[in-house]
N, C-alpha and C positions, 0 to 999 in steps of 0.2 A: 584200707581208706576208701575214704565218702565222696563222690565227686559232688563239687559244688554249683549249683547254676545260680550265673551273675545276670541280673537282667540288664541291659545296655539303656543308655538314654535314646528315645528316638528323635531322630534326625529332624532336622526343622527342614521343611517340603521352601527351596531357595527356587524362584523362580524369574522369568525375565516378562519384561512388560507384554509380550506378543503370548506368552504363555498364561499370565494372570487375566489377561484379557478374555482366551481361549474361554479357560476355567471356568469363568465369572460370566460368560456369556455376551460380553459386552465389546467394542470398540479398542484398537488399542487406542486410539485420542480420549476416551472417556477414560481410560485410565489416566491417562496425561492429566486431565481436569482435575480428578481425583489427588492423584500426586499433587497439582498445585495448590489444592484445598488443605493439604496437609497429611495424607494417606501414608504412612508410614515407610520407609525404601531404607534397603541395605546398605545401599550401595552399588561402585562399579565391579562388574567382573574383569576379567582380563580380555575380552573384546570390546572394554569401555560402553558397556549396556549397563542400564539400570536395573538392580536386581530387588526381587522385595521377598518377604516372607508371606506366603502366603496365608498363614495362619494370623498375623498380626493385622494384616489388609482384613482379611474378612470379619475380624474383631471389631478393627474400627468402622465399615460398613455397618456393622449391626449396632453400632454406638451413636446410631444417625448422625453422622457426618455426613450424610449425602445429602446434595442439594436436592431443593425440594423440587419435584416435579410441575414445571410450567405446564399452563395450556395455551400450546403456543397456538391454537386453532382461535380462542376466546382472545387471545392477544391481537391475531391479524385483523380479526373482525372488527376490534374498537376501534384500529387504527384505520381502518376501511370506511367506520361510519361517520371517525372524522374529519377524512377528505372530502366524502360525498357532502357534509355539513357545509365544509368552509367551499368547495365548490357550488351551493346549492342545489344538489342532483339528490333527488331524492328515489330510493330502489324499491 
């Protein structure tokens, strides 16, 4: 009799928002914002926490579904110039 080895399918990594944020090096708020933009979620765990497939989220993020990075400093400088112009102040 010969032994046969069968490969089992790999388990999908299911993570919570906190775990996903830590894995990606982001904040939990960042994860919430991406979820609002359509990043896939699996559902809720028995504790009522939203769960995510790590692979699906990584694939979604790699597919350019990220919000473009804003130039926050540039935006603030432009607003400041606008206010200065309205007030007649020159910098």
